[in-house]
C-alpha positions as CSV (number, residue, x, y, z in Angstrom):
1,M,218.9,16.7,272.1
2,G,220.7,15.3,275.1
3,T,221.9,11.7,274.9
4,S,223.4,11.6,278.4
5,G,223.9,13.7,281.5
6,N,226.9,15.3,279.9
7,Q,225.0,16.4,276.8
8,F,222.2,17.8,278.9
9,K,224.7,19.9,280.7
10,N,226.4,21.1,277.5
11,A,223.2,22.0,275.6
12,P,222.5,25.4,277.2
13,P,225.9,27.0,276.6
14,A,226.2,25.4,273.2
15,G,222.8,26.9,272.3
16,R,223.9,30.3,273.5
17,F,227.1,30.1,271.5
18,L,225.3,29.2,268.3
19,A,222.6,31.8,268.9
20,T,225.3,34.4,269.3
21,L,227.1,33.3,266.2
22,V,224.0,33.3,264.0
23,A,222.7,36.7,265.3
24,R,226.1,38.5,264.9
25,I,226.9,37.0,261.5
26,E,223.4,37.8,260.2
27,A,224.0,41.4,261.5
28,G,227.1,41.6,259.3
29,H,229.9,40.5,261.7
30,D,232.8,38.7,259.9
31,H,233.5,35.9,262.3
32,D,236.3,34.5,260.1
33,R,238.2,37.8,260.3
34,D,237.3,38.6,263.9
35,P,236.2,35.5,265.9
36,L,233.5,36.1,268.5
37,R,233.9,35.5,272.2
38,C,231.1,34.8,274.6
39,T,231.2,35.5,278.3
40,G,229.7,32.8,280.6
41,E,226.4,33.9,282.1
42,H,227.2,32.4,285.5
43,T,231.0,32.1,285.6
44,G,232.1,35.2,283.7
45,L,234.6,33.1,281.9
46,V,235.3,34.1,278.3
47,V,235.0,31.4,275.6
48,D,236.7,32.1,272.3
49,L,234.4,30.9,269.5
50,G,237.3,31.0,266.9
51,A,237.1,27.2,266.8
52,F,233.9,27.6,264.8
53,S,235.7,29.8,262.2
54,R,236.0,28.4,258.7
55,K,239.5,29.9,258.6
56,R,240.7,28.4,261.9
57,P,244.2,26.9,261.9
58,M,244.2,23.2,261.1
59,A,245.1,20.8,263.9
60,E,248.6,19.4,263.8
61,G,248.8,16.4,261.6
62,A,245.2,16.8,260.4
63,T,244.6,15.6,256.8
64,S,240.8,15.1,256.6
65,R,239.9,18.7,256.2
66,T,236.7,18.1,258.1
67,V,235.3,19.5,261.4
68,L,236.9,16.5,263.1
69,G,240.3,17.2,261.5
């Protein structure tokens, strides 16, 4: 659900990223060991989805151990 113009612009690629993650993980891909990358449909830019890995490195100084940390 978009809450502003910015979110409406972000929704399509975010949906594609999540759909790719779900489909590949359900097919047996180990995203934690080998993070997925998506190529932009219109730009051709590669986006590393490693930020969505449970084993991603923690941000410097992060202590909350949450998605925000």
